[in-house]
C-alpha positions as CSV (number, residue, x, y, z in Angstrom):
1,M,21.3,-68.6,5.1
2,K,19.1,-67.8,2.1
3,F,16.3,-69.8,3.7
4,L,16.5,-67.7,6.9
5,A,16.4,-64.5,4.9
6,N,13.4,-65.6,2.9
7,A,11.6,-66.8,6.0
8,A,12.2,-63.5,7.7
9,L,10.9,-61.6,4.6
10,F,7.8,-63.8,4.5
11,A,7.1,-63.3,8.2
12,A,7.4,-59.6,7.8
13,A,5.1,-59.6,4.8
14,S,2.6,-61.8,6.5
15,A,2.5,-59.5,9.6
16,A,1.9,-56.5,7.4
17,V,-1.0,-58.2,5.7
18,I,-2.5,-59.3,9.0
19,S,-2.2,-55.9,10.4
20,Q,-3.8,-54.3,7.3
21,R,-6.8,-56.7,7.6
22,D,-7.4,-55.5,11.2
23,T,-8.3,-52.0,9.9
24,V,-12.0,-52.0,9.2
25,F,-12.6,-48.3,8.8
26,S,-10.5,-45.1,8.6
27,V,-11.7,-41.9,10.3
28,S,-10.7,-38.4,9.3
29,E,-11.7,-34.9,10.4
30,F,-12.7,-36.2,13.8
31,S,-13.9,-33.7,16.4
32,A,-15.8,-34.0,19.7
33,G,-16.6,-31.3,22.1
34,C,-19.3,-29.9,24.4
35,I,-20.5,-26.5,23.4
36,P,-19.7,-23.7,26.0
37,H,-22.8,-22.2,27.6
38,S,-24.9,-25.0,26.3
39,T,-26.1,-28.4,27.4
40,Q,-25.1,-30.0,24.1
41,C,-22.1,-31.8,22.8
42,L,-21.2,-32.5,19.1
43,Y,-19.4,-35.5,17.6
44,S,-18.4,-35.3,14.0
45,F,-16.2,-37.2,11.6
46,N,-15.8,-38.7,8.1
47,V,-15.3,-42.5,7.7
48,I,-14.3,-44.7,4.8
49,Q,-13.7,-48.4,4.4
50,P,-10.2,-48.9,3.1
51,G,-9.5,-51.7,0.6
52,T,-12.8,-51.0,-1.1
53,M,-13.6,-48.7,-4.0
54,E,-14.9,-46.1,-1.6
55,T,-13.1,-42.8,-2.1
56,T,-15.4,-40.2,-0.5
57,G,-15.9,-40.3,3.2
58,V,-19.3,-40.6,4.8
59,N,-20.1,-37.9,7.3
60,C,-21.2,-39.1,10.7
61,S,-22.4,-36.8,13.5
62,A,-24.4,-36.6,16.6
63,L,-25.6,-33.6,18.7
64,V,-26.3,-35.0,22.1
65,P,-27.1,-33.7,25.7
66,S,-23.9,-33.3,27.7
67,N,-23.1,-35.4,30.8
68,G,-22.6,-32.4,33.2
69,G,-20.2,-30.8,30.7
70,L,-18.5,-34.1,29.9
71,L,-18.7,-35.9,26.5
72,P,-21.5,-38.3,26.8
73,D,-22.1,-41.9,25.5
74,V,-23.7,-42.1,22.1
75,K,-25.9,-45.2,21.3
76,E,-27.1,-44.7,17.7
77,G,-25.1,-42.0,16.0
78,T,-26.0,-41.7,12.3
79,C,-24.0,-41.3,9.1
80,K,-25.5,-39.4,6.2
81,E,-26.6,-41.3,3.2
82,S,-25.3,-44.5,4.7
83,S,-26.4,-47.6,6.7
84,R,-23.4,-47.1,9.0
85,T,-24.0,-46.0,12.6
86,F,-21.7,-45.2,15.5
87,S,-21.5,-45.4,19.2
88,V,-19.3,-43.9,21.9
89,V,-18.8,-45.5,25.3
90,R,-16.9,-43.9,28.2
91,S,-14.6,-46.0,30.4
92,D,-11.8,-45.3,32.8
93,A,-9.4,-45.5,29.9
94,G,-11.2,-42.8,27.8
95,L,-13.9,-42.9,25.1
96,T,-14.3,-45.8,22.7
97,L,-15.6,-44.9,19.2
98,T,-17.2,-47.8,17.3
99,V,-18.5,-47.7,13.8
100,S,-20.9,-50.4,12.6
101,Q,-22.1,-51.4,9.1
102,P,-24.6,-54.1,8.3
103,V,-23.2,-57.0,6.2
104,T,-26.2,-59.3,6.3
105,P,-29.6,-58.9,8.0
106,S,-28.2,-60.6,11.1
107,S,-24.6,-59.5,11.2
108,N,-22.6,-56.2,11.3
109,Q,-19.0,-55.3,10.6
110,T,-17.5,-53.2,13.3
111,G,-14.3,-51.3,14.0
112,S,-13.3,-49.5,17.2
113,H,-10.7,-47.0,18.4
114,L,-9.9,-45.8,22.0
115,L,-9.7,-42.1,22.4
116,P,-7.4,-42.1,25.5
117,K,-8.3,-40.2,28.6
118,D,-5.1,-38.0,28.2
119,Q,-6.5,-36.7,24.8
120,L,-9.7,-35.4,26.5
121,A,-9.4,-31.8,27.9
122,I,-11.6,-29.9,30.2
123,S,-12.0,-26.1,29.9
124,D,-12.9,-24.4,33.1
125,K,-13.4,-20.9,31.8
126,P,-16.0,-19.1,33.8
127,N,-19.5,-20.6,33.3
128,A,-18.1,-23.0,30.6
129,Y,-17.0,-26.3,32.2
130,V,-16.8,-28.4,29.1
131,E,-14.9,-31.4,27.8
132,S,-13.4,-31.7,24.3
133,Y,-11.2,-34.1,22.4
134,N,-7.7,-32.8,21.5
135,G,-6.0,-35.8,19.9
136,P,-5.3,-36.8,16.3
137,R,-8.1,-36.0,13.8
138,S,-7.3,-39.1,11.7
139,F,-7.0,-42.7,12.9
140,D,-8.1,-46.3,12.0
141,L,-10.8,-48.3,13.6
142,T,-9.8,-51.9,14.0
143,S,-11.7,-55.2,14.7
């Protein structure tokens, strides 16, 4: 009986550690939206790497041309005072945010998060057909 209890405890602890390792970056203050009466959209967020000594988030942002009022893909979004970059790719499921950080000259560490389609809203106010993100502002990026 003790053996089963210990085995169950070990399995739960192992699962927690594995799950924690999957988190590569943590995002806060995320926002994305196209600007009404404009042809531009803005992505902006802070990102840290949990499990390191990093305590202050790095600010990442991109002001990009809209895709007919919809949030567009981003290929090389930048993060201030950091080697990190980010991308956003649209699919049928929503938008996937990926942050990348060089580890060696030939490899990167990346983490991604799907911003589901149901968290993207379209405003159809007169002359302002624009899309914006209305989901959680904080989330983890996983490998």
